[in-house]
C-alpha positions in Angstrom: 0.0 0.0 0.0 1.6 3.2 -1.2 0.2 6.3 0.6 0.7 10.0 1.0 -0.3 11.4 4.4 -1.3 15.1 4.4 -2.0 17.1 7.5 -0.9 20.4 9.2 1.2 20.5 12.4 -0.4 18.9 15.4 -3.0 17.0 13.3 -1.8 13.6 14.5 0.1 12.3 11.4 2.9 10.7 13.4 0.4 8.7 15.5 -1.5 7.5 12.4 1.7 6.7 10.5 2.8 4.5 13.5 -0.6 2.7 13.4 -0.2 2.0 9.7 3.3 0.7 10.2 2.2 -1.6 13.1 -0.6 -3.2 11.1 0.7 -3.1 7.5 4.5 -2.8 7.9 4.7 0.3 5.7 7.3 2.8 6.9 6.7 6.6 7.3 9.0 8.5 5.0 9.6 12.1 6.1 11.5 14.0 3.6 13.2 16.1 6.3 14.4 13.0 8.0 15.7 11.3 4.8 17.4 14.5 3.6 19.3 14.8 6.9 20.2 11.0 6.7 21.6 11.4 3.2 23.7 14.3 4.4 25.0 12.4 7.4 25.8 9.3 5.2 27.5 11.5 2.6 25.6 10.1 -0.4 26.1 12.0 -3.7 22.7 13.7 -3.4 23.4 14.3 0.3 26.6 16.2 -0.6 24.6 18.4 -2.9 21.8 19.0 -0.3 24.0 19.5 2.7 25.4 23.0 2.0 21.9 24.2 0.9 20.3 23.0 4.1 23.1 24.4 6.2 22.6 27.8 4.6 18.8 27.5 5.1 18.3 27.5 1.4 15.7 25.8 -0.8 16.7 22.2 -1.8 15.7 21.8 -5.5 12.9 19.4 -6.4 15.2 17.1 -8.4 17.5 16.5 -5.4 14.6 15.8 -3.1 13.0 13.4 -5.6 16.3 11.6 -6.0 16.7 11.2 -2.3 13.1 9.9 -2.0 13.8 7.5 -4.8 16.8 6.1 -3.1 14.7 5.6 0.1 11.9 3.8 -1.7 14.4 1.3 -3.1 15.3 0.1 0.5 14.0 -3.3 1.6 11.6 -2.1 4.2 9.5 -0.4 1.5 8.6 -3.7 -0.1 5.1 -3.7 1.3 4.6 0.0 0.6 5.3 3.4 2.2 3.7 6.5 3.8 5.1 9.7 2.4 5.0 12.6 4.9 6.0 16.2 4.0 6.3 15.6 0.3 5.0 16.6 -2.2 4.1 20.2 -1.3 3.4 21.6 -4.8 1.8 20.3 -8.0 5.2 20.2 -9.8 6.6 18.1 -7.0 3.5 15.8 -7.2 4.0 15.4 -11.0 7.7 14.7 -10.4 6.7 12.1 -7.8 4.4 10.4 -10.3 7.2 10.1 -12.9 9.6 8.8 -10.3 7.1 6.1 -9.1 6.5 5.1 -12.7 10.3 4.5 -13.1 10.1 2.2 -10.0 7.1 0.4 -11.3 5.0 1.8 -8.4 1.9 3.9 -8.1 0.0 5.7 -5.3 -3.0 3.9 -3.8 -4.4 6.8 -1.9 -3.7 10.3 -0.5 -5.1 10.6 3.1 -5.8 14.2 4.2 -6.4 14.7 7.9 -8.7 17.6 8.7 -8.9 19.5 12.0 -10.0 23.1 12.4 -7.2 25.6 13.1 -8.5 26.6 16.5 -8.3 23.0 17.7 -4.8 22.6 16.3 -3.7 25.8 18.1 -5.2 24.4 21.3 -3.3 21.1 20.8 0.0 22.7 20.0 0.0 25.6 22.4 -0.9 23.4 25.4 2.3 21.4 25.1 4.9 21.8 27.8 8.2 20.0 28.1 10.8 19.4 30.8 14.2 21.0 29.9 16.0 18.4 32.0 14.6 15.0 31.0 12.7 15.9 27.9 9.3 14.6 29.1 6.3 16.2 27.3 3.0 17.1 28.9 -0.2 18.9 27.8 -2.0 21.3 30.0 -5.4 19.8 29.0 -4.8 16.3 27.7 -1.9 15.1 29.7 -1.2 17.5 32.6 1.5 16.9 35.2 0.5 15.9 38.7 1.7 19.3 40.0 0.8 22.1 37.5 3.9 23.5 35.8 6.4 20.9 37.1 7.8 17.6 35.7 6.5 14.5 37.4 9.9 12.8 37.1 12.4 15.3 38.4 10.4 18.4 39.6 11.9 20.7 37.0 9.8 23.7 35.9 8.1 23.0 32.6 8.7 25.3 29.6 6.8 26.1 26.4 8.9 25.9 23.3 8.9 29.0 21.0 7.4 26.9 18.1 4.5 25.8 20.4 3.3 29.4 21.0 -0.1 30.2 19.5 1.1 33.0 17.1 3.9 30.8 15.7 1.5 27.9 15.2 -1.0 30.1 13.4 1.8 31.2 11.0 2.8 27.6 10.4 -0.8 26.6 9.7 -1.3 29.4 7.2 2.0 28.4 5.4 0.8 24.8 5.3 -2.6 25.8 3.9 -1.0 27.9 1.2 1.4 25.1 0.2 -1.1 22.3 0.0 -4.2 24.2 -1.3 -3.5 23.2 -4.9 -2.6 19.6 -4.1 -6.0 18.4 -2.8 -7.7 19.1 -6.2 -4.7 17.6 -8.0 -5.2 14.3 -6.2 -9.0 14.5 -6.1 -9.0 14.7 -9.9 -7.0 11.4 -9.9 -9.5 9.8 -7.6 -6.9 9.3 -4.8 -7.9 11.8 -2.2 -9.4 10.5 1.1 -10.4 13.4 3.4 -10.6 12.2 7.1 -12.0 14.0 10.1 -9.0 14.1 12.5 -10.9 15.6 15.5 -11.9 12.3 17.2 -9.8 9.9 19.3 -6.7 8.5 17.6 -8.3 5.1 17.5 -11.4 6.4 15.9 -9.5 8.4 13.3 -7.4 5.3 12.5 -10.6 3.3 12.0 -11.9 5.9 9.6 -8.6 5.8 7.7 -8.8 2.0 7.3 -12.4 2.2 6.2 -11.5 4.9 3.6 -8.6 2.6 2.3 -10.9 -0.4 2.1 -9.1 -2.1 5.0 -11.7 -1.6 7.7 
């Protein structure tokens, strides 16, 4: 099963990708992760991407596609894959189609998780972390026993800058702008599966499976 998983920050993509892997043994492929891995391992494409990433510059589509192609050839993708973070534009989606055709593969579905912005801001801005041990809490969903302090070591909890409401709102607007043209692109191909991501993780996963004909 070859999938793309769309969704803005805090929508629960990581949880659902783990569920898909546990049941179907299809790995989550995050383009950010595989770019960094290619740079660490010093592959030819990684050598090209490394200086650009270090400078905070845009990595050209052909390099990203090449690194994704290298990843999809690895043995753990034999049962399929879940692409996360790519493509972000119609030209990237078209390049992905051509690359998959070269590999003799095709997409089975594009799953788009939908949650209102206000709910995503609540999810993200409620996160608190321990600067000492790294434990993560949520002021509503998973609060510490003593408000504001880590259960494990008593350290005062902090809110990361990228978990602040105004920063999250900017990230959500950027995501919407990037992906706005991709949903009709995949809808026209009959691949788009829009899923309500507001419910429990278990309920959302059941809806994903049903949409994929696996429920």
